[in-house]
A tleap script that builds the chain and sets N, CA, C and O, in Angstrom:
source leaprc.protein.ff14SB
mol = sequence {
  NMET VAL LEU ASP SER ASP ASP PHE ASP ARG
  LEU GLY GLU ALA PHE GLU ARG GLU ARG PRO
  GLY PRO VAL PRO HIE GLY ARG SER GLY ALA
  ALA ARG THR ARG PRO PHE PRO PRO ALA ASP
  ALA VAL ALA PHE ALA GLU GLY ARG LEU ARG
  GLU HIE ARG PRO HIE PRO ALA ALA ALA ASP
  VAL PRO PRO GLY GLY ARG ALA GLY THR ALA
  ARG CTHR
}
set mol.1.N position { -8.757 -56.161 35.602 }
set mol.1.CA position { -7.930 -56.582 36.663 }
set mol.1.C position { -8.702 -57.342 37.495 }
set mol.1.O position { -9.738 -56.842 37.935 }
set mol.2.N position { -8.338 -58.662 37.849 }
set mol.2.CA position { -9.029 -59.593 38.373 }
set mol.2.C position { -8.475 -59.663 39.894 }
set mol.2.O position { -7.250 -59.675 40.020 }
set mol.3.N position { -9.077 -59.699 40.769 }
set mol.3.CA position { -8.315 -59.801 42.544 }
set mol.3.C position { -8.968 -61.173 42.974 }
set mol.3.O position { -9.892 -61.798 42.453 }
set mol.4.N position { -8.143 -61.466 44.169 }
set mol.4.CA position { -8.440 -62.761 44.520 }
set mol.4.C position { -7.713 -62.331 46.019 }
set mol.4.O position { -7.011 -61.323 46.104 }
set mol.5.N position { -7.953 -63.147 47.070 }
set mol.5.CA position { -7.513 -62.774 48.216 }
set mol.5.C position { -6.045 -62.964 48.329 }
set mol.5.O position { -5.457 -62.379 49.238 }
set mol.6.N position { -5.367 -63.752 47.470 }
set mol.6.CA position { -4.130 -64.517 47.672 }
set mol.6.C position { -3.383 -62.904 47.073 }
set mol.6.O position { -2.159 -62.801 47.152 }
set mol.7.N position { -4.003 -62.017 46.641 }
set mol.7.CA position { -3.362 -60.799 45.915 }
set mol.7.C position { -2.906 -59.922 47.582 }
set mol.7.O position { -2.020 -59.170 47.986 }
set mol.8.N position { -3.765 -60.392 47.962 }
set mol.8.CA position { -3.130 -59.140 49.102 }
set mol.8.C position { -1.992 -59.567 50.277 }
set mol.8.O position { -1.178 -58.823 50.824 }
set mol.9.N position { -2.213 -61.053 50.489 }
set mol.9.CA position { -1.170 -61.649 51.280 }
set mol.9.C position { 0.271 -61.058 50.115 }
set mol.9.O position { 1.110 -60.244 50.499 }
set mol.10.N position { 0.271 -61.575 48.946 }
set mol.10.CA position { 1.716 -61.190 48.148 }
set mol.10.C position { 1.901 -59.786 47.770 }
set mol.10.O position { 3.005 -59.527 47.291 }
set mol.11.N position { 0.943 -58.683 47.895 }
set mol.11.CA position { 1.033 -57.640 47.965 }
set mol.11.C position { 1.674 -57.038 49.334 }
set mol.11.O position { 2.454 -56.092 49.229 }
set mol.12.N position { 1.418 -57.472 50.385 }
set mol.12.CA position { 1.694 -57.339 51.970 }
set mol.12.C position { 3.295 -57.702 51.724 }
set mol.12.O position { 4.055 -56.734 51.733 }
set mol.13.N position { 3.780 -58.808 51.538 }
set mol.13.CA position { 5.145 -59.296 51.679 }
set mol.13.C position { 6.178 -58.426 50.836 }
set mol.13.O position { 7.276 -58.142 51.317 }
set mol.14.N position { 5.713 -57.920 49.289 }
set mol.14.CA position { 6.271 -57.573 48.266 }
set mol.14.C position { 6.710 -56.184 48.755 }
set mol.14.O position { 7.832 -55.729 48.530 }
set mol.15.N position { 5.419 -55.324 49.675 }
set mol.15.CA position { 5.514 -53.985 50.054 }
set mol.15.C position { 6.777 -53.863 51.356 }
set mol.15.O position { 7.723 -53.079 51.436 }
set mol.16.N position { 6.343 -54.981 52.297 }
set mol.16.CA position { 7.764 -55.213 53.151 }
set mol.16.C position { 8.945 -55.448 52.710 }
set mol.16.O position { 9.937 -55.232 53.407 }
set mol.17.N position { 9.003 -55.858 51.662 }
set mol.17.CA position { 10.416 -56.293 51.140 }
set mol.17.C position { 10.912 -55.355 50.316 }
set mol.17.O position { 12.132 -55.287 50.160 }
set mol.18.N position { 9.874 -54.307 49.526 }
set mol.18.CA position { 10.520 -53.627 48.314 }
set mol.18.C position { 10.583 -51.599 49.131 }
set mol.18.O position { 11.323 -50.711 48.707 }
set mol.19.N position { 9.691 -51.478 50.161 }
set mol.19.CA position { 9.566 -50.117 50.157 }
set mol.19.C position { 11.045 -49.775 51.001 }
set mol.19.O position { 11.659 -50.444 51.832 }
set mol.20.N position { 11.283 -48.602 50.477 }
set mol.20.CA position { 12.355 -48.279 51.782 }
set mol.20.C position { 12.392 -48.014 53.312 }
set mol.20.O position { 11.505 -47.278 53.745 }
set mol.21.N position { 13.276 -48.504 54.163 }
set mol.21.CA position { 12.874 -48.596 55.270 }
set mol.21.C position { 12.066 -49.344 55.770 }
set mol.21.O position { 11.031 -49.566 55.143 }
set mol.22.N position { 12.256 -49.875 56.871 }
set mol.22.CA position { 11.846 -51.163 57.395 }
set mol.22.C position { 9.750 -50.782 57.792 }
set mol.22.O position { 9.302 -49.684 58.121 }
set mol.23.N position { 9.098 -51.813 57.641 }
set mol.23.CA position { 7.421 -51.465 58.236 }
set mol.23.C position { 7.743 -51.927 59.514 }
set mol.23.O position { 8.376 -52.974 59.648 }
set mol.24.N position { 7.332 -51.178 60.582 }
set mol.24.CA position { 7.712 -51.305 62.017 }
set mol.24.C position { 6.492 -52.703 62.701 }
set mol.24.O position { 5.454 -52.750 62.041 }
set mol.25.N position { 6.554 -53.555 63.670 }
set mol.25.CA position { 5.823 -54.590 63.814 }
set mol.25.C position { 5.554 -54.041 65.029 }
set mol.25.O position { 6.377 -53.368 65.649 }
set mol.26.N position { 4.247 -54.330 65.481 }
set mol.26.CA position { 3.977 -53.840 67.134 }
set mol.26.C position { 2.768 -55.069 67.455 }
set mol.26.O position { 2.588 -56.100 66.806 }
set mol.27.N position { 2.061 -54.621 68.602 }
set mol.27.CA position { 1.122 -55.253 69.225 }
set mol.27.C position { -0.194 -54.080 69.135 }
set mol.27.O position { -0.048 -52.869 68.972 }
set mol.28.N position { -1.033 -54.557 69.236 }
set mol.28.CA position { -2.568 -53.607 69.734 }
set mol.28.C position { -3.400 -54.819 70.576 }
set mol.28.O position { -4.044 -55.683 69.981 }
set mol.29.N position { -3.314 -54.767 71.725 }
set mol.29.CA position { -3.849 -56.112 72.427 }
set mol.29.C position { -3.470 -57.381 72.081 }
set mol.29.O position { -2.298 -57.690 72.296 }
set mol.30.N position { -4.490 -58.481 71.408 }
set mol.30.CA position { -3.463 -59.379 70.896 }
set mol.30.C position { -3.108 -59.596 69.722 }
set mol.30.O position { -2.613 -60.626 69.265 }
set mol.31.N position { -3.363 -58.589 69.182 }
set mol.31.CA position { -3.389 -58.221 67.305 }
set mol.31.C position { -1.931 -57.809 66.767 }
set mol.31.O position { -1.375 -56.798 67.197 }
set mol.32.N position { -1.402 -58.556 65.907 }
set mol.32.CA position { 0.250 -57.895 65.717 }
set mol.32.C position { -0.120 -57.069 64.675 }
set mol.32.O position { -1.067 -57.314 63.927 }
set mol.33.N position { 0.608 -56.078 64.598 }
set mol.33.CA position { 0.026 -54.849 64.170 }
set mol.33.C position { 1.476 -54.481 63.169 }
set mol.33.O position { 2.579 -54.746 63.646 }
set mol.34.N position { 1.372 -53.879 61.812 }
set mol.34.CA position { 2.552 -53.061 60.935 }
set mol.34.C position { 1.742 -51.880 60.972 }
set mol.34.O position { 0.622 -51.795 60.467 }
set mol.35.N position { 2.315 -51.021 61.554 }
set mol.35.CA position { 1.477 -49.467 60.949 }
set mol.35.C position { 2.362 -49.268 60.189 }
set mol.35.O position { 3.499 -49.740 60.198 }
set mol.36.N position { 1.739 -48.331 59.260 }
set mol.36.CA position { 2.238 -47.818 58.169 }
set mol.36.C position { 1.232 -46.894 57.375 }
set mol.36.O position { 0.020 -47.094 57.459 }
set mol.37.N position { 1.750 -45.899 56.618 }
set mol.37.CA position { 0.772 -44.872 56.217 }
set mol.37.C position { -0.262 -45.612 54.898 }
set mol.37.O position { 0.216 -46.165 53.908 }
set mol.38.N position { -1.201 -45.516 55.074 }
set mol.38.CA position { -2.184 -46.550 53.809 }
set mol.38.C position { -1.925 -45.781 52.320 }
set mol.38.O position { -1.878 -46.431 51.276 }
set mol.39.N position { -1.819 -44.807 52.349 }
set mol.39.CA position { -1.430 -44.048 51.129 }
set mol.39.C position { 0.065 -44.455 50.480 }
set mol.39.O position { 0.325 -44.190 49.306 }
set mol.40.N position { 0.948 -45.077 51.305 }
set mol.40.CA position { 2.159 -45.894 50.721 }
set mol.40.C position { 1.360 -46.795 49.893 }
set mol.40.O position { 1.261 -46.850 48.667 }
set mol.41.N position { 0.687 -47.649 51.025 }
set mol.41.CA position { 0.492 -48.794 50.796 }
set mol.41.C position { -0.329 -49.145 49.002 }
set mol.41.O position { -0.118 -49.955 48.100 }
set mol.42.N position { -1.157 -48.171 49.203 }
set mol.42.CA position { -2.362 -47.971 47.760 }
set mol.42.C position { -1.527 -47.657 46.484 }
set mol.42.O position { -1.770 -47.851 45.293 }
set mol.43.N position { -0.379 -47.067 47.179 }
set mol.43.CA position { 0.506 -46.184 45.330 }
set mol.43.C position { 1.191 -47.706 45.438 }
set mol.43.O position { 1.324 -48.191 44.314 }
set mol.44.N position { 1.575 -48.420 46.318 }
set mol.44.CA position { 2.606 -49.449 46.047 }
set mol.44.C position { 1.713 -50.736 45.210 }
set mol.44.O position { 2.278 -51.348 44.303 }
set mol.45.N position { 0.746 -50.962 45.479 }
set mol.45.CA position { -0.335 -52.239 45.357 }
set mol.45.C position { -0.554 -51.479 43.775 }
set mol.45.O position { -0.219 -52.258 42.882 }
set mol.46.N position { -0.949 -50.387 43.356 }
set mol.46.CA position { -1.283 -50.043 42.058 }
set mol.46.C position { -0.434 -50.138 41.312 }
set mol.46.O position { -0.757 -50.815 40.336 }
set mol.47.N position { 0.862 -49.651 41.287 }
set mol.47.CA position { 2.115 -49.808 40.496 }
set mol.47.C position { 2.506 -51.498 39.957 }
set mol.47.O position { 2.881 -51.930 38.867 }
set mol.48.N position { 2.225 -52.150 41.237 }
set mol.48.CA position { 2.600 -53.593 41.433 }
set mol.48.C position { 1.532 -54.670 40.585 }
set mol.48.O position { 1.812 -55.590 39.818 }
set mol.49.N position { -0.144 -54.024 41.178 }
set mol.49.CA position { -0.766 -54.563 40.085 }
set mol.49.C position { -0.571 -54.279 39.042 }
set mol.49.O position { -0.294 -55.235 38.318 }
set mol.50.N position { -0.589 -53.080 38.463 }
set mol.50.CA position { -0.460 -52.560 36.926 }
set mol.50.C position { 0.941 -53.353 36.253 }
set mol.50.O position { 0.923 -53.347 35.022 }
set mol.51.N position { 2.225 -54.077 36.921 }
set mol.51.CA position { 3.069 -54.040 36.330 }
set mol.51.C position { 2.812 -56.025 36.530 }
set mol.51.O position { 3.076 -56.631 35.492 }
set mol.52.N position { 2.412 -56.801 37.567 }
set mol.52.CA position { 2.155 -57.689 37.201 }
set mol.52.C position { 0.986 -58.641 37.114 }
set mol.52.O position { 0.912 -59.860 37.266 }
set mol.53.N position { -0.003 -57.610 36.792 }
set mol.53.CA position { -1.438 -58.435 36.505 }
set mol.53.C position { -1.717 -58.197 34.719 }
set mol.53.O position { -2.003 -57.067 34.325 }
set mol.54.N position { -1.628 -59.100 33.950 }
set mol.54.CA position { -2.657 -58.732 32.785 }
set mol.54.C position { -3.534 -57.861 32.772 }
set mol.54.O position { -4.216 -57.702 33.785 }
set mol.55.N position { -3.700 -57.242 31.872 }
set mol.55.CA position { -4.896 -56.299 31.538 }
set mol.55.C position { -5.511 -56.802 30.558 }
set mol.55.O position { -4.837 -57.067 29.563 }
set mol.56.N position { -7.009 -57.091 30.543 }
set mol.56.CA position { -7.815 -57.473 29.708 }
set mol.56.C position { -8.595 -56.832 28.943 }
set mol.56.O position { -9.275 -55.890 29.351 }
set mol.57.N position { -8.607 -57.340 27.483 }
set mol.57.CA position { -8.654 -56.957 26.516 }
set mol.57.C position { -10.028 -56.160 26.756 }
set mol.57.O position { -10.800 -56.546 27.633 }
set mol.58.N position { -10.371 -54.833 25.814 }
set mol.58.CA position { -11.849 -54.483 26.421 }
set mol.58.C position { -12.712 -55.266 26.091 }
set mol.58.O position { -13.834 -55.260 26.599 }
set mol.59.N position { -12.295 -56.165 25.083 }
set mol.59.CA position { -13.630 -57.386 24.544 }
set mol.59.C position { -14.112 -58.047 25.794 }
set mol.59.O position { -15.296 -58.333 25.970 }
set mol.60.N position { -13.327 -58.240 26.504 }
set mol.60.CA position { -13.374 -59.151 27.670 }
set mol.60.C position { -14.166 -58.602 28.745 }
set mol.60.O position { -14.590 -59.337 29.636 }
set mol.61.N position { -14.425 -57.194 28.721 }
set mol.61.CA position { -15.182 -56.354 29.687 }
set mol.61.C position { -16.503 -56.433 29.392 }
set mol.61.O position { -16.800 -55.987 28.284 }
set mol.62.N position { -17.388 -56.871 30.057 }
set mol.62.CA position { -18.723 -56.811 29.685 }
set mol.62.C position { -19.340 -55.240 29.593 }
set mol.62.O position { -18.709 -54.481 30.328 }
set mol.63.N position { -20.261 -54.694 28.970 }
set mol.63.CA position { -20.738 -53.436 28.965 }
set mol.63.C position { -21.093 -52.755 29.887 }
set mol.63.O position { -22.198 -53.193 30.205 }
set mol.64.N position { -20.817 -51.893 30.558 }
set mol.64.CA position { -21.265 -51.633 31.927 }
set mol.64.C position { -20.471 -51.789 33.022 }
set mol.64.O position { -20.421 -51.156 34.077 }
set mol.65.N position { -19.705 -52.956 32.516 }
set mol.65.CA position { -19.307 -54.122 33.574 }
set mol.65.C position { -18.052 -53.905 33.932 }
set mol.65.O position { -17.457 -53.083 33.235 }
set mol.66.N position { -17.258 -54.561 35.112 }
set mol.66.CA position { -15.377 -54.283 35.177 }
set mol.66.C position { -15.127 -55.773 34.604 }
set mol.66.O position { -15.890 -56.723 34.427 }
set mol.67.N position { -14.073 -55.632 34.439 }
set mol.67.CA position { -12.981 -56.857 34.279 }
set mol.67.C position { -13.165 -57.842 35.403 }
set mol.67.O position { -13.234 -57.583 36.604 }
set mol.68.N position { -13.238 -59.125 34.756 }
set mol.68.CA position { -13.166 -60.032 35.746 }
set mol.68.C position { -14.822 -60.507 36.227 }
set mol.68.O position { -14.944 -61.605 36.770 }
set mol.69.N position { -15.864 -59.778 36.039 }
set mol.69.CA position { -16.997 -60.176 36.370 }
set mol.69.C position { -17.905 -60.836 35.544 }
set mol.69.O position { -18.083 -60.520 34.367 }
set mol.70.N position { -18.408 -61.616 36.039 }
set mol.70.CA position { -19.331 -62.466 35.022 }
set mol.70.C position { -20.859 -61.859 34.318 }
set mol.70.O position { -21.539 -61.074 34.979 }
set mol.71.N position { -21.264 -62.268 33.050 }
set mol.71.CA position { -22.110 -61.653 32.772 }
set mol.71.C position { -23.254 -62.820 33.219 }
set mol.71.O position { -22.985 -64.018 33.128 }
set mol.72.N position { -24.566 -62.332 33.716 }
set mol.72.CA position { -25.470 -63.345 33.437 }
set mol.72.C position { -26.622 -63.023 32.987 }
set mol.72.O position { -27.449 -63.897 32.728 }
savepdb mol mol.pdb
quit
């Protein structure tokens, strides 16, 4: 599984759209916040990435490495 920073924006948008109940919006000082249980977001991301990301073939993963890492 290869991740890039765009994944996090897309995951957050999908999480807000698809989770039961609204994600609350608020502020903490000058920052905008969306407080929710992190475990909910992690479970959502795991399922979503599993469904929407291609799985690399075992041959694409370097020995002792992770998918998406380059061998040097």
